[in-house]
C-alpha positions as CSV (number, residue, x, y, z in Angstrom):
1,M,-66.6,11.5,-12.0
2,S,-63.1,11.7,-13.1
3,T,-60.2,10.5,-11.0
4,Q,-56.7,11.5,-11.6
5,V,-54.0,9.0,-11.3
6,S,-51.0,10.5,-9.7
7,N,-47.6,9.5,-10.9
8,P,-45.9,7.4,-8.2
9,E,-42.4,8.7,-9.1
10,P,-41.9,12.3,-9.8
11,K,-39.8,13.3,-12.8
12,K,-37.2,14.8,-10.5
13,S,-36.4,11.4,-8.8
14,R,-36.2,9.6,-12.2
15,K,-33.8,12.2,-13.4
16,K,-31.7,11.8,-10.3
17,M,-31.7,8.0,-10.8
18,W,-30.5,8.3,-14.4
19,L,-27.7,10.7,-13.3
20,I,-26.5,8.2,-10.7
21,I,-26.5,5.4,-13.2
22,A,-24.6,7.5,-15.8
23,G,-22.1,8.4,-13.1
24,I,-21.5,4.8,-12.2
25,I,-21.0,3.9,-15.9
26,V,-18.4,6.7,-16.2
27,V,-16.6,5.5,-13.1
28,F,-16.4,2.0,-14.6
29,A,-15.2,3.3,-17.9
30,I,-12.4,5.3,-16.2
31,I,-11.4,2.2,-14.1
32,G,-11.4,0.1,-17.2
33,A,-9.1,2.5,-19.0
34,F,-6.5,2.1,-16.4
35,M,-6.6,-1.7,-16.1
36,P,-3.5,-3.4,-17.5
37,K,-4.0,-5.1,-20.9
38,D,-3.5,-8.9,-21.1
39,D,-1.1,-9.6,-24.0
40,N,-2.1,-13.3,-24.1
41,T,-5.6,-12.6,-25.2
42,S,-5.0,-10.2,-28.1
43,S,-7.5,-10.4,-30.9
44,T,-4.8,-10.2,-33.6
45,A,-3.7,-13.8,-33.0
46,A,-7.1,-15.1,-33.8
47,T,-7.5,-13.2,-37.0
48,T,-4.0,-13.7,-38.3
49,P,-3.8,-16.9,-40.5
50,A,-1.1,-19.4,-39.5
51,T,1.7,-19.8,-41.9
52,T,3.2,-23.2,-42.6
53,T,6.6,-24.0,-43.9
54,P,7.5,-27.2,-45.6
55,A,9.4,-29.7,-43.5
56,A,12.4,-29.8,-45.8
57,T,13.1,-26.0,-45.4
58,T,12.8,-26.1,-41.6
59,A,16.3,-25.9,-40.1
60,A,17.3,-26.9,-36.6
61,P,17.4,-24.0,-34.2
62,T,20.7,-22.4,-33.7
63,P,22.1,-22.0,-30.1
64,S,21.6,-18.3,-30.3
65,A,17.9,-18.7,-31.3
66,T,17.0,-21.1,-28.5
67,K,15.4,-19.5,-25.4
68,T,17.8,-19.1,-22.6
69,E,16.7,-18.9,-19.0
70,K,17.2,-15.6,-17.2
71,P,19.1,-15.7,-14.0
72,A,17.0,-15.2,-10.9
73,P,17.0,-11.6,-9.8
74,T,19.0,-10.7,-6.8
75,P,16.8,-9.6,-3.9
76,T,16.9,-5.9,-3.3
77,P,17.4,-4.7,0.3
78,R,14.1,-3.6,1.9
79,D,14.0,0.0,3.1
80,D,12.0,-0.8,6.2
81,V,14.3,-3.5,7.8
82,T,17.7,-3.1,9.4
83,P,20.6,-5.4,8.3
84,S,20.0,-7.3,11.6
85,G,16.3,-7.8,10.7
86,V,14.5,-5.2,12.9
87,Q,11.4,-4.0,11.1
88,V,10.0,-0.5,11.4
89,Y,6.7,-1.8,12.6
90,D,8.4,-3.7,15.4
91,A,10.3,-0.6,16.4
92,R,7.0,1.4,16.5
93,D,5.5,-1.3,18.7
94,L,8.4,-1.2,21.1
95,C,8.4,2.6,21.3
96,D,4.7,2.7,22.0
97,T,5.0,0.0,24.7
98,Y,7.9,1.9,26.4
99,A,6.0,5.3,26.1
100,Q,2.9,3.8,27.8
101,T,5.1,2.8,30.8
102,Q,6.6,6.3,31.0
103,F,3.2,8.0,30.6
104,P,0.7,5.7,32.4
105,Y,-2.2,8.3,32.3
106,G,-2.3,8.4,28.6
107,Y,-0.1,8.3,25.5
108,K,-1.2,8.4,21.9
109,A,1.3,8.4,19.0
110,H,0.0,9.9,15.8
111,W,1.8,7.5,13.4
112,I,-0.2,8.4,10.3
113,T,-0.8,12.2,10.6
114,G,2.2,13.1,12.8
115,N,5.0,10.9,11.5
116,L,8.0,13.3,11.3
117,A,10.9,10.9,10.6
118,E,11.3,7.2,10.0
119,R,14.6,5.9,8.7
120,I,17.2,3.2,9.0
121,E,20.5,4.5,10.4
122,E,23.2,1.9,10.2
123,D,21.8,-1.0,12.3
124,T,19.1,1.0,14.2
125,V,15.6,2.3,13.3
126,F,15.1,6.0,14.1
127,L,11.5,7.2,14.6
128,K,10.2,10.7,15.3
129,V,6.5,11.2,15.8
130,Q,4.0,13.7,17.2
131,A,2.1,12.4,20.2
132,T,-0.5,13.5,22.8
133,I,0.5,12.9,26.4
134,T,-2.1,13.0,29.3
135,N,-1.1,13.6,32.9
136,Q,-2.8,12.4,36.1
137,Y,-5.1,15.5,36.1
138,K,-6.3,14.6,32.5
139,A,-4.5,17.6,31.0
140,K,-3.3,16.8,27.6
141,R,-0.2,18.2,25.9
142,D,1.3,17.7,22.5
143,A,4.9,16.4,22.3
144,N,7.5,15.1,19.9
145,V,8.8,11.6,20.6
146,E,12.1,10.4,19.3
147,C,12.9,6.7,19.6
148,R,15.9,4.6,18.4
149,V,15.6,0.8,18.3
150,G,18.4,-1.6,17.6
151,G,19.0,-5.3,18.3
152,T,17.9,-8.2,16.2
153,A,14.6,-9.3,14.6
154,A,14.0,-11.8,17.4
155,N,15.0,-9.4,20.2
156,P,14.6,-5.7,19.4
157,Q,16.2,-3.3,22.0
158,L,15.3,0.3,22.8
159,V,18.5,2.3,22.4
160,E,17.2,5.8,23.0
161,F,13.8,7.4,24.0
162,N,13.1,11.2,24.2
163,A,9.8,13.0,24.6
164,Y,9.8,16.8,24.5
């Protein structure tokens, strides 16, 4: 009486497992290739012997050789804030709030896929976005919404609102 022992794992699933493992290794190798190199831990510093100079020949450092401190960089103006401090995200929030009062049956701005314009004009934020508006009969229509927000960071004001 001979009994055959079946292999619990077919060859196909083992092959698939090794392909997945190889793929993971390749992904980690690619990620490692793009990682920034740390200059402080270079291996050449450990292998290079230190050179010593006699104390008699060491001269005092000259003023030009001393390390000078760099001046602090001047902050660059941000491209998402008006000079009075209104941020683009605050302007988006204000436009959405106002649009929901104008379209109480439904309003959805497509800020990611339908963002048509977003810029700072003098001291206002101009936004243009595609939106879906629902009426009282649950009929939906696509529209473009333009919104201009001014004011200050503490008190943004809606300057203009158009939906067409």
